[in-house]
C-alpha positions as CSV (number, residue, x, y, z in Angstrom):
1,M,36.6,-44.5,0.7
2,T,39.0,-44.8,3.6
3,N,40.4,-42.0,5.8
4,G,43.2,-40.2,4.0
5,Q,42.3,-41.5,0.5
6,A,42.7,-38.8,-2.2
7,L,39.5,-37.2,-3.4
8,G,41.1,-34.9,-6.0
9,D,43.5,-32.1,-6.3
10,S,42.2,-30.2,-3.2
11,L,39.9,-32.5,-1.2
12,T,42.2,-35.0,0.4
13,S,40.5,-36.9,3.2
14,R,37.3,-37.8,5.0
15,V,37.4,-37.0,8.8
16,L,35.1,-37.1,11.8
17,R,35.1,-33.7,13.4
18,T,33.1,-31.6,15.9
19,I,32.3,-28.3,14.2
20,V,31.6,-25.2,16.2
21,C,30.2,-22.1,14.5
22,V,30.4,-18.7,16.3
23,D,28.1,-16.0,15.0
24,V,28.0,-12.3,16.2
25,V,24.5,-11.2,17.0
26,E,23.3,-8.1,15.1
27,S,26.7,-7.7,13.4
28,V,25.3,-5.6,10.6
29,R,23.7,-3.2,13.0
30,L,26.8,-3.0,15.2
31,I,29.0,-2.2,12.2
32,Q,26.6,0.3,10.8
33,D,26.4,2.1,14.1
34,D,30.2,2.3,14.6
35,E,32.3,0.4,12.1
36,E,35.7,0.9,13.6
37,D,34.6,0.1,17.1
38,A,32.8,-3.1,16.1
39,V,35.7,-4.3,14.0
40,R,38.2,-3.5,16.7
41,R,36.2,-5.4,19.4
42,W,35.7,-8.4,17.2
43,Q,39.4,-8.5,16.3
44,R,40.3,-8.6,20.0
45,L,37.9,-11.5,20.6
46,V,39.2,-13.4,17.7
47,E,42.8,-12.9,18.9
48,R,42.0,-14.1,22.4
49,I,40.0,-17.1,21.2
50,S,42.8,-18.1,18.8
51,T,45.8,-17.6,21.1
52,E,44.3,-18.7,24.5
53,L,41.1,-20.8,24.2
54,L,41.8,-22.9,21.1
55,P,45.2,-24.1,22.2
56,A,43.8,-24.9,25.7
57,H,41.1,-27.1,24.2
58,G,42.8,-28.7,21.3
59,G,40.9,-26.8,18.7
60,R,41.7,-25.2,15.3
61,L,40.5,-22.0,13.7
62,V,39.4,-23.1,10.3
63,K,38.3,-19.6,9.2
64,S,37.5,-16.2,10.7
65,L,34.9,-14.0,8.9
66,G,33.9,-10.5,9.6
67,D,31.2,-11.6,12.0
68,G,31.9,-15.2,12.8
69,M,34.3,-18.1,13.2
70,L,34.4,-21.8,12.1
71,L,36.2,-23.9,14.6
72,E,37.3,-27.6,14.4
73,F,37.8,-30.1,17.2
74,A,38.8,-33.8,17.2
75,G,36.6,-34.5,20.3
76,V,33.1,-33.4,21.5
77,R,33.9,-32.6,25.1
78,P,36.8,-30.2,24.4
79,A,34.5,-28.5,21.8
80,V,31.7,-28.0,24.3
81,A,34.1,-26.7,27.0
82,C,35.6,-24.3,24.5
83,A,32.2,-23.0,23.5
84,F,31.4,-22.2,27.1
85,A,34.8,-20.5,27.4
86,I,34.0,-18.4,24.3
87,Q,30.7,-17.2,25.8
88,G,32.6,-16.4,29.0
89,V,35.2,-14.2,27.4
90,C,32.5,-12.4,25.4
91,A,30.7,-11.6,28.6
92,Q,33.9,-10.2,30.1
93,A,34.4,-8.1,27.0
94,N,31.0,-6.6,27.5
95,D,31.6,-5.3,31.0
96,G,30.9,-1.6,31.1
97,V,29.6,-1.6,27.5
98,S,26.3,0.4,27.2
99,A,23.0,-1.4,26.4
100,G,22.6,-2.0,22.7
101,R,26.4,-2.0,22.0
102,E,27.2,-5.4,23.6
103,M,29.0,-7.8,21.3
104,L,27.2,-11.1,21.9
105,V,27.6,-14.4,20.1
106,R,25.5,-17.4,19.5
107,I,27.0,-20.8,18.9
108,G,26.0,-23.9,16.9
109,A,27.8,-27.2,17.1
110,H,27.5,-30.6,15.3
111,V,29.5,-33.8,14.8
112,A,29.8,-35.1,11.3
113,E,32.0,-36.8,8.8
114,L,33.5,-34.1,6.6
115,L,35.9,-33.6,3.7
116,A,39.1,-31.9,4.7
117,D,42.1,-30.6,2.8
118,G,44.2,-29.3,5.6
119,R,43.0,-25.7,5.2
120,D,39.2,-26.0,5.1
121,L,36.3,-28.3,5.9
122,Y,33.5,-29.2,3.5
123,G,30.2,-31.0,3.6
124,H,26.6,-30.9,4.8
125,G,27.8,-31.2,8.4
126,V,29.3,-27.7,8.2
127,N,26.0,-26.3,7.0
128,I,24.1,-28.0,9.9
129,A,26.4,-26.5,12.5
130,A,26.1,-23.1,10.9
131,R,22.3,-23.3,10.7
132,L,22.0,-24.4,14.3
133,T,23.2,-21.0,15.3
134,S,19.9,-19.6,14.1
135,L,18.2,-21.6,17.0
136,A,20.4,-20.1,19.6
137,G,19.7,-16.9,21.4
138,P,22.5,-14.4,22.3
139,G,24.9,-16.0,24.7
140,E,23.5,-19.5,24.0
141,T,24.9,-22.7,22.5
142,V,22.7,-25.1,20.5
143,V,23.9,-28.5,19.4
144,S,22.6,-31.4,17.3
145,A,21.3,-34.7,18.7
146,R,24.4,-36.5,17.5
147,L,26.6,-34.2,19.6
148,R,24.3,-34.3,22.5
149,D,24.5,-38.2,22.5
150,E,28.3,-37.9,23.2
151,I,28.1,-35.8,26.4
152,T,26.7,-36.6,29.8
153,A,24.5,-34.3,31.9
154,P,25.3,-32.9,34.4
155,L,29.0,-33.9,34.1
156,D,29.8,-32.1,30.9
157,A,26.9,-29.6,30.6
158,E,23.4,-28.8,31.5
159,I,21.2,-29.9,28.7
160,E,17.7,-28.9,27.6
161,D,15.8,-30.5,24.7
162,R,14.6,-27.9,22.2
163,G,12.7,-30.4,20.1
164,D,12.7,-30.6,16.3
165,G,14.0,-27.4,14.6
166,Y,13.4,-26.4,11.0
167,L,16.7,-25.0,9.6
168,K,16.9,-22.9,6.5
169,H,17.7,-24.9,3.3
170,V,17.7,-28.2,5.3
171,R,14.9,-30.5,4.1
172,E,14.2,-32.5,7.3
173,P,13.8,-31.1,10.8
174,V,16.9,-31.4,13.1
175,R,16.6,-32.3,16.8
176,A,18.3,-29.6,18.7
177,Y,19.5,-29.1,22.4
178,R,20.6,-26.1,24.3
179,L,23.7,-26.5,26.4
180,G,24.8,-24.5,29.5
181,P,27.8,-24.8,31.8
182,V,27.5,-27.3,34.6
183,G,25.3,-25.8,37.4
184,A,23.7,-23.2,35.2
185,R,20.3,-23.4,33.5
186,P,21.0,-23.2,29.8
187,V,18.0,-21.1,28.8
188,I,18.2,-17.4,29.1
189,A,15.1,-16.3,31.1
190,P,12.5,-14.1,29.3
191,G,13.4,-10.5,29.4
192,T,17.2,-11.0,29.9
193,G,20.1,-11.0,27.5
194,F,20.1,-9.1,24.2
195,S,16.6,-8.2,23.1
196,P,16.2,-5.9,20.1
197,S,13.3,-3.6,20.2
198,L,10.2,-4.5,18.2
199,Q,8.7,-1.1,18.6
200,P,9.8,2.3,17.2
201,T,10.3,4.9,20.0
202,I,8.8,8.3,19.9
203,A,9.9,11.3,21.9
204,V,7.2,14.0,22.4
205,I,8.9,17.3,23.1
206,P,6.5,19.6,25.1
207,F,5.0,22.0,22.7
208,Q,6.2,25.6,22.5
209,S,4.0,28.6,22.9
210,R,4.5,31.1,20.1
211,D,2.7,33.9,22.0
212,H,5.6,34.6,24.5
213,D,3.0,34.7,27.2
214,P,4.0,32.6,30.3
215,A,0.3,32.2,31.1
216,H,-0.1,30.0,28.0
217,D,2.8,27.7,28.7
218,V,0.7,25.2,30.6
219,L,-1.3,24.3,27.4
220,G,1.8,22.9,25.8
221,E,2.5,20.7,28.8
222,V,-1.1,19.5,28.9
223,L,-1.1,18.7,25.2
224,A,2.2,16.8,25.5
225,D,0.9,14.8,28.5
226,E,-2.3,13.8,26.8
227,I,-0.5,12.7,23.6
228,I,2.1,10.8,25.5
229,A,-0.6,9.0,27.5
230,A,-2.6,8.1,24.4
231,L,0.4,7.0,22.4
232,S,1.5,4.8,25.3
233,R,-1.7,2.7,24.8
234,A,-0.6,2.0,21.2
235,A,0.9,-1.5,21.3
236,E,3.2,-1.0,18.3
237,I,4.9,2.2,19.7
238,K,7.2,3.0,22.7
239,V,7.0,6.5,24.1
240,I,9.7,8.3,26.1
241,S,8.4,9.7,29.4
242,R,7.8,13.4,29.7
243,L,10.2,13.6,32.6
244,S,12.9,12.8,30.0
245,T,11.6,15.1,27.3
246,S,10.7,18.2,29.3
247,P,14.3,19.4,29.7
248,L,14.5,19.7,25.9
249,R,11.6,22.1,25.6
250,G,12.5,25.3,23.8
251,R,16.2,24.4,23.4
252,G,16.2,23.9,19.7
253,T,18.3,20.7,20.1
254,P,19.0,19.2,16.6
255,L,16.9,16.1,16.1
256,P,19.8,13.6,15.6
257,D,21.0,14.8,19.1
258,V,17.5,14.3,20.5
259,G,17.5,10.8,19.1
260,N,20.9,9.9,20.5
261,L,20.1,11.4,23.9
262,L,16.8,9.7,24.3
263,G,17.2,6.6,22.1
264,A,14.3,7.8,20.0
265,S,13.4,6.8,16.4
266,Y,11.0,9.6,15.9
267,V,10.5,13.1,17.5
268,L,7.0,14.7,17.7
269,S,7.2,18.5,18.3
270,G,5.4,21.7,17.4
271,G,4.0,25.0,18.6
272,Y,0.7,26.7,19.3
273,R,-1.0,30.1,19.5
274,V,-3.8,31.0,21.9
275,Q,-6.5,33.4,20.6
276,G,-9.2,34.1,23.2
277,S,-10.6,30.7,24.2
278,G,-9.3,28.9,21.2
279,Y,-5.9,27.7,20.0
280,T,-4.2,26.7,16.8
281,F,-1.7,23.9,17.0
282,A,1.0,23.0,14.4
283,V,2.6,19.6,15.0
284,E,5.1,17.5,13.0
285,L,6.7,14.1,13.2
286,A,10.3,13.6,12.1
287,E,12.8,10.8,11.9
288,A,15.3,11.5,14.5
289,N,18.5,10.4,12.7
290,T,17.7,12.2,9.4
291,S,15.5,15.1,10.5
292,H,13.1,14.0,7.6
293,I,9.6,15.1,8.3
294,V,7.2,12.2,7.7
295,W,4.0,13.9,8.8
296,S,2.6,17.2,9.9
297,M,-0.8,18.7,10.7
298,N,-2.5,22.0,11.8
299,L,-5.4,21.7,14.2
300,K,-7.7,24.1,16.0
301,G,-9.3,23.5,19.4
302,S,-10.8,25.0,22.5
303,V,-8.5,25.8,25.5
304,P,-11.3,25.1,28.0
305,G,-12.1,21.9,26.2
306,I,-8.6,20.5,26.3
307,L,-8.2,21.5,29.9
308,S,-11.5,19.8,30.8
309,G,-10.6,16.6,29.0
310,D,-11.9,17.0,25.5
311,N,-9.4,14.7,23.8
312,E,-10.7,14.9,20.2
313,P,-7.6,16.8,18.9
314,V,-5.4,14.4,20.8
315,R,-7.1,11.4,19.4
316,R,-6.7,12.7,15.9
317,V,-3.0,13.4,16.4
318,V,-2.4,9.9,17.9
319,A,-4.3,8.2,15.0
320,E,-2.4,10.2,12.4
321,V,1.0,9.6,14.1
322,T,0.6,5.9,14.5
323,S,-0.5,5.6,10.9
324,A,2.4,7.7,9.7
325,V,5.0,5.6,11.6
326,R,3.5,2.4,10.2
327,V,3.5,3.7,6.6
328,R,7.1,4.9,7.0
329,E,8.3,1.6,8.4
330,I,6.6,-0.3,5.7
331,E,8.2,1.9,3.1
332,R,11.6,1.3,4.6
333,A,10.9,-2.4,4.8
334,Q,10.1,-2.5,1.0
335,T,13.0,-0.4,-0.2
336,Q,16.0,-1.2,2.0
337,A,18.2,-4.3,2.4
338,L,16.8,-6.6,5.0
339,P,19.9,-7.2,7.1
340,T,20.3,-3.4,7.7
341,L,16.8,-2.8,8.9
342,E,15.8,-2.2,12.5
343,S,14.0,-5.1,14.1
344,Y,10.9,-3.0,14.6
345,T,10.9,-2.1,10.9
346,L,11.1,-5.8,10.0
347,L,8.2,-6.7,12.3
348,I,5.8,-3.8,11.4
349,G,6.6,-4.3,7.7
350,A,6.1,-8.0,7.8
351,I,2.8,-7.9,9.6
352,A,1.4,-5.3,7.1
353,L,2.7,-7.0,4.0
354,M,1.6,-10.4,5.2
355,H,-2.0,-9.2,5.6
356,R,-2.1,-7.5,2.2
357,L,-2.5,-11.1,0.8
358,S,-0.8,-10.5,-2.5
359,P,1.6,-13.3,-3.4
360,H,4.6,-11.0,-3.8
361,D,4.1,-9.1,-0.5
362,F,3.3,-12.3,1.3
363,A,6.6,-13.8,0.2
364,R,8.4,-10.7,1.2
365,A,6.8,-10.9,4.6
366,R,8.1,-14.4,5.1
367,Q,11.7,-13.2,4.2
368,M,11.4,-10.4,6.8
369,L,10.1,-12.7,9.5
370,D,12.9,-15.2,8.7
371,V,15.5,-12.4,9.1
372,L,14.0,-11.3,12.4
373,T,13.7,-14.8,13.9
374,E,17.3,-15.5,13.0
375,R,18.4,-12.2,14.5
376,A,16.4,-12.7,17.7
377,P,15.4,-16.3,18.2
378,R,14.7,-15.7,21.8
379,L,11.8,-13.3,21.1
380,A,8.3,-14.8,21.2
381,V,6.4,-12.3,19.1
382,P,8.2,-12.8,15.7
383,Q,7.8,-16.6,16.1
384,A,4.1,-16.1,16.7
385,W,3.6,-13.9,13.6
386,L,5.5,-16.4,11.5
387,A,3.1,-19.1,12.7
388,E,0.2,-17.0,11.6
389,W,1.8,-16.6,8.2
390,H,1.5,-20.4,7.8
391,V,-2.2,-20.3,8.7
392,L,-3.0,-17.5,6.3
393,R,-1.1,-19.4,3.6
394,V,-3.5,-22.3,4.0
395,Q,-6.6,-20.0,4.2
396,Q,-5.7,-18.4,0.9
397,G,-5.3,-21.8,-0.8
398,W,-1.6,-21.2,-1.5
399,T,-0.3,-24.6,-0.4
400,D,-0.9,-28.2,-1.5
401,D,0.0,-29.5,1.9
402,P,-2.0,-27.9,4.7
403,Q,-0.8,-30.5,7.2
404,A,2.8,-29.5,6.6
405,E,1.9,-25.9,7.1
406,A,0.2,-26.8,10.4
407,R,3.3,-28.6,11.6
408,L,5.5,-25.7,10.8
409,A,3.1,-23.3,12.4
410,L,3.0,-25.4,15.6
411,E,6.7,-25.5,15.7
412,R,6.8,-21.7,15.7
413,T,4.3,-21.3,18.5
414,K,6.2,-23.9,20.5
415,R,9.3,-21.9,20.1
416,A,7.5,-18.7,21.2
417,L,5.9,-20.4,24.2
418,D,9.3,-22.0,25.2
419,V,10.6,-18.4,25.5
420,D,7.5,-16.8,27.1
421,P,4.7,-19.3,28.2
422,R,2.4,-16.3,28.9
423,C,2.8,-14.6,25.5
424,S,-0.9,-13.9,24.6
425,L,-0.1,-13.5,20.9
426,A,1.6,-16.9,20.7
427,L,-1.3,-18.6,22.7
428,S,-3.9,-16.9,20.4
429,V,-2.1,-18.0,17.2
430,D,-1.7,-21.5,18.6
431,G,-5.5,-21.5,19.1
432,F,-5.9,-20.2,15.5
433,I,-3.8,-23.2,14.2
434,N,-5.8,-25.7,16.2
435,T,-9.1,-24.1,15.0
436,N,-8.4,-23.4,11.3
437,L,-5.8,-26.0,10.4
438,L,-6.3,-28.9,12.8
439,R,-10.0,-28.5,13.7
440,R,-9.2,-29.3,17.3
441,L,-11.6,-26.7,18.7
442,D,-11.5,-28.0,22.3
443,I,-7.7,-27.4,22.4
444,A,-8.2,-24.1,20.6
445,D,-10.7,-23.0,23.3
446,E,-8.1,-23.8,26.0
447,R,-5.4,-21.7,24.2
448,Y,-7.7,-18.7,23.8
449,T,-8.7,-18.9,27.5
450,L,-5.0,-18.9,28.5
451,A,-4.3,-16.0,26.2
452,L,-7.1,-14.0,27.8
453,E,-5.9,-14.9,31.3
454,A,-2.5,-13.6,30.3
455,N,-3.9,-10.4,28.8
456,P,-7.6,-9.8,29.2
457,N,-7.4,-6.9,26.7
458,D,-5.9,-9.0,23.8
459,A,-8.1,-8.0,20.9
460,L,-6.9,-10.8,18.7
461,A,-7.7,-13.5,21.3
462,W,-11.2,-12.2,21.7
463,L,-11.6,-12.1,17.9
464,L,-10.4,-15.7,17.3
465,K,-12.3,-17.1,20.3
466,G,-15.4,-15.5,19.0
467,T,-14.9,-16.9,15.5
468,M,-14.4,-20.4,17.0
469,H,-17.8,-20.0,18.7
470,A,-19.2,-19.0,15.3
471,F,-17.9,-22.2,13.6
472,R,-19.7,-24.2,16.3
473,G,-22.9,-22.2,15.8
474,E,-22.8,-20.6,19.2
475,A,-24.0,-17.3,17.9
476,A,-24.4,-15.2,21.0
477,Q,-20.9,-15.8,22.2
478,A,-19.5,-15.3,18.7
479,V,-21.2,-11.9,18.2
480,E,-20.3,-10.6,21.7
481,M,-16.7,-11.6,21.5
482,T,-16.0,-10.3,18.0
483,A,-17.7,-7.0,18.8
484,R,-15.5,-6.7,21.9
485,A,-12.4,-7.4,19.8
486,R,-13.3,-4.5,17.4
487,A,-13.9,-2.2,20.4
488,L,-10.5,-3.0,21.9
489,S,-8.7,-2.3,18.7
490,P,-10.6,0.4,16.8
491,L,-7.6,1.6,14.9
492,D,-6.0,-1.7,14.2
493,P,-4.0,-1.6,10.9
494,Q,-5.5,-5.1,10.1
495,R,-9.1,-3.8,10.5
496,Y,-10.2,-5.8,7.5
497,F,-9.4,-9.1,9.4
498,Y,-11.4,-8.1,12.4
499,E,-14.4,-7.2,10.2
500,S,-14.1,-10.3,8.1
501,L,-14.2,-12.6,11.2
502,S,-17.0,-10.6,12.7
503,A,-18.9,-11.2,9.5
504,T,-18.5,-14.9,10.2
505,A,-20.0,-14.4,13.7
506,A,-23.0,-12.6,12.1
507,L,-23.5,-15.5,9.7
508,A,-23.7,-17.8,12.7
509,A,-26.4,-15.5,14.1
510,K,-28.2,-15.6,10.7
511,D,-28.0,-11.8,10.8
512,Y,-27.2,-11.7,7.1
513,G,-27.6,-7.9,6.7
514,Q,-25.0,-7.3,9.4
515,A,-22.8,-10.0,7.9
516,E,-23.0,-8.4,4.5
517,A,-22.2,-4.9,5.9
518,L,-19.2,-6.2,7.8
519,A,-17.9,-8.2,4.9
520,E,-18.4,-5.3,2.5
521,H,-16.4,-3.0,4.7
522,S,-13.6,-5.7,5.1
523,Y,-13.6,-6.1,1.3
524,R,-13.2,-2.4,0.8
525,L,-10.1,-2.5,3.0
526,N,-8.7,-5.7,1.4
527,R,-10.0,-7.3,-1.7
528,K,-7.7,-10.4,-1.5
529,H,-9.0,-12.1,1.6
530,A,-10.7,-15.3,0.6
531,S,-12.6,-15.7,3.9
532,T,-14.2,-12.2,3.4
533,L,-15.4,-13.2,0.0
534,R,-16.9,-16.5,1.3
535,A,-18.8,-14.6,4.0
536,L,-19.9,-12.0,1.5
537,A,-21.2,-14.6,-1.0
538,I,-23.1,-16.5,1.7
539,S,-24.7,-13.4,3.2
540,R,-25.7,-12.1,-0.2
541,W,-27.2,-15.4,-1.3
542,Q,-29.2,-15.6,1.9
543,L,-30.5,-12.1,1.4
544,G,-31.7,-13.1,-2.0
545,K,-29.0,-11.1,-3.9
546,H,-28.2,-14.1,-6.1
547,D,-26.5,-12.3,-9.0
548,A,-24.3,-10.4,-6.6
549,A,-23.5,-13.6,-4.7
550,R,-22.5,-15.3,-8.0
551,D,-20.3,-12.4,-8.9
552,T,-18.6,-12.7,-5.5
553,I,-17.9,-16.4,-6.1
554,G,-16.4,-15.6,-9.4
555,E,-14.0,-13.2,-7.7
556,L,-13.2,-15.8,-5.0
557,L,-12.4,-18.4,-7.7
558,T,-10.0,-15.9,-9.3
559,I,-8.1,-15.6,-6.1
560,E,-8.3,-19.3,-5.3
561,P,-9.0,-21.3,-8.5
562,S,-8.8,-24.7,-6.8
563,F,-11.5,-23.8,-4.3
564,T,-14.4,-26.4,-4.2
565,I,-17.1,-27.5,-1.9
566,T,-15.0,-30.6,-1.1
567,R,-12.0,-28.5,-0.1
568,F,-14.3,-26.3,2.0
569,V,-15.7,-29.3,3.8
570,D,-12.2,-30.8,4.3
571,R,-10.7,-27.8,5.9
572,S,-13.4,-25.7,7.4
573,P,-13.6,-25.7,11.2
574,S,-17.4,-25.5,10.8
575,T,-17.6,-29.0,9.3
576,G,-19.6,-31.2,11.7
577,Y,-21.8,-28.4,12.9
578,W,-25.0,-27.0,11.4
579,T,-23.1,-24.0,10.3
580,G,-20.8,-26.0,8.0
581,K,-23.7,-27.7,6.3
582,L,-25.6,-24.5,5.7
583,W,-22.6,-22.6,4.5
584,A,-21.5,-25.4,2.2
585,D,-25.0,-25.7,0.7
586,T,-25.1,-21.9,0.2
587,L,-21.7,-21.7,-1.5
588,R,-22.7,-24.6,-3.8
589,A,-25.9,-22.8,-4.8
590,A,-24.0,-19.6,-5.4
591,G,-21.7,-21.4,-7.9
592,V,-18.8,-23.1,-6.1
593,P,-18.1,-26.4,-7.9
594,D,-18.3,-29.7,-6.0
């Protein structure tokens, strides 16, 4: 069909155009926080782009949406120059705007033959341009390889190859490039730009004495200090410093106002009475914006004990609070619309649902991580967790193409490490992929070592490194490292995972009693983990509990009906070591078909 030939009543011609898609970052949150302000600011930006930038660069506004724009250009270079200009006027509009309220945009651009009718543009090329925005961070511009081929670095732009990107609803990966204005590095450095929080924030208000005795006031300060210090060690929670919360003691400030003043998601507060050398302590945790109490507790303790460093009451409060926050965020993640959820709700919920290992929850976790990675593509941690999702999918036997899952997982860790080369989680998960999906244990060892250099207290890195040694039959290292992992993360919400992999280390040591104990405890926490059932069956068979081992294999085959010895040998990292032969023979004897 030639250019201009009629295609029907509305589609009139085929044209070659450069498409630029502009997307507002976190538009749902901005509108939810202050609808009128967000709409007004976006209208001002659209007006300036339409009346100043597009005429200057020969562009056309195809459509303006509530949180984005579709622009059309006849040439590539004017389109790129206009994209940089758009980022510039957005930066100007954010001058003086408080953190968290900035209106930032990400831009995707592509060159393609499209169908046009004078009002709109149609075709797969429009979809590609729109999806490329998901690979851009706030304030960034990402383009396709076809567009990149028509510009020259550094005359037109600074260019950085981003590698193959997997776009939603696009079957094949798309080669993508980041562009920046001439003379500027296109990548936003880690820790700069818009970065939504991945941790709920707790404000601990110093506790109020109900005795009206000034001599007892110090106890409330000590309790608050100890709880703040202990909560600060919880990786999934941010805690406001006591210097910021102390002025609110005894004021009775409404919780929504506390949340607004301190940027807190939750408020922990309470009171106490001193009776002789003992005290009673009532504490409650509430959502700041709704004042809804999500947890409360009454405790008793010894005043000399707490002043001398007896932290048992504090440890109990911290364990209960972190659990209550996690449960509340999971509940929100399951019941509310994904686009409106806070980023930390998406992350906490996704991790928890992913590790439940039920198909429905597992699929929901993927949706949540997709939303989070589209919302904040320049954050390393969500990309790393999405990579682990692919590994777990293979381990559970829920895919017919493990190699495709491995490619997708590696793409995610690559994105994470592009953003933050020292992200210990991303390095650990990359080692997990190389261990469990690719069986490149030498590369995995390097990744775990780098993870521990970045963070010597990364429990997951110690756990996965120990399991790698178990596969190789290196029992002493395996047992030592997995035990260290459990000690570093005694209250980990995914405790079943730590105990399951520790059971594998015990199998390598031929300590079948310990392996059974660890696997049984893991099983009580999560009955759906295939690796746990394999370790449990092997340990029971080796202990002579043959009937129990056969029953365990029956349960394993219910979870993974296609599991066979051949599949185990094909995918187990232990294949090629004495461990793999022994474990395969034991599983066969316990009833796994060849």
